[in-house]
N, C-alpha and C positions, 0 to 999 in steps of 0.2 A: 663528724668529730672525729674520725684518728688522725686528722692534721690537728687540731688543739691539742692531742693527747700527747702528740708527738712534740708540738712545740713547748708545750708547756715542762714534756721532760728533757727537753734540750736546755732549754734558758736553765730551768734547778740544777742543772748538771754542769751551769757555766759556759758552754757549749752556743755556740752561734748559730743560726743554721748552715752559715757555710761548712762548721765543722772546727773554727777555729775558737779557743778558749775565749771567751767576752773577759777585757778587763776591765777593771772600775778608772776611771782618770788617774787617782790616787798611785793606783798600782803601777802604772805606765808612767808615770813621772818617777816613782822611786827607781823602779828598775831603769831609766834613761842616766840617774845619776849612779845606781851600780855600774852601769858602763861605763860613764865617765871615770868613774874611781879604778874601773881597771884597762882607764886607756885603750876602750877598743872601739875605735872608730866605728867601723862597721855595725856596731852592736848601738851606737849612739847613732846611727844614722837612721837604721828601722826602727826607732819609737816614734819616727818626723813621718808625715803624709809628704807627697809627694810635692805635693805644692803649698807646704808650710811656710809661714811668714816668720821671720826671725829676726829680731831687732835687739839691741844692746847699747848702754851708754857709749862705748866708742867705735861703733859703726856709723860710718860717714852715711850711709842708706839701709833701709831692711834687705836681707838677705833671702835666697826663697828657694826650699825644696832640700832633697837629700845632699847634693851635692857641693852645696854652700855649707850646710852643716858638716859633711867632713873636711872640704878645707876648714872653715872654723879650727875643730878640735885639733885636727894637725898641725895649723900655727899654734896651737895652745901647748900642745905635748910637745912640742917641738923647742919652743920656747924656755917652758916650766917640767923640763921632763920627770917631777917627783910630786907635779902638781896633785892634789886632792880635793874633791867636797865633800864638807861638812855639814852636814844637813842640821839645822837647828829648830827646823817648824815647818810643817806643812797644813796649810787652810784650804778646804776643799768646800766647795759650793758648786753641784750638780756637774758640769765638763770644766768648771777651773779651777785650777789648783794653782794656789798662790805658795812660794817656799821662802824661805829664808835661811842662808847657807854660810859657811864661810869659807873661802878659797883660800888653800893653806899653801907655802912652800918653808922647805928649809934648806933652800939652797945655799952655801957659804956666801955670805958676803951680799947675798940677792934675799934674804926670807923674809916674807911677807902675810899677812894675815889680809883678807878684803872682805867684807859685807856686802853679800849681794840679793838683791829681792829676785825673785822670777817669777812672771805672770804667766800661767801656758793654759790652752786652753785645748783640750782632748775630745775627740770625735770618732766613733764607730775604732775606737784602739790607737789610735794615732794623735799624735801632739799636731795641732793645726797651727798655733801660736804660741811663739816663746820671748816673751820679750824681759829682758835682763835690766835690771832698774840697781846700780850704783856710780860710787865718787869716780868717775874717769881723773882727776888730778889735775884737769887740766891738758890732758894731752890730746895730741891731733887725733883726729879719727882715722879709722882703718878701713879702705877701700872693700 
């Protein structure tokens, strides 16, 4: 009986048995976008599982894990230092989160708005799958 009561208290307080705060898939993805807009590569990567699969319209092949997440965001932030992700909409179904957002830059001579759809799967508080879909404009893929 004691263990059932302990489990109830821990889950009702938002704590997992390991003592970590349980996070909904929506809150994980939302926090990931907050980290993107702060340009915090380490924080972005921390929201992904070590074996996450990441794909996007401009990738030649899927990328895997936190090291590829870091590499991807490092390239983005270096190429577009003022980039932000303006989230327009979240749709959540269980452990899956669809997000429509606009990537924006206002660099002189290079200003753009790019609408992206991202489809995430979140398990145990970490992103395990991230698929970005957008108009790549026919540019060659990046390895």
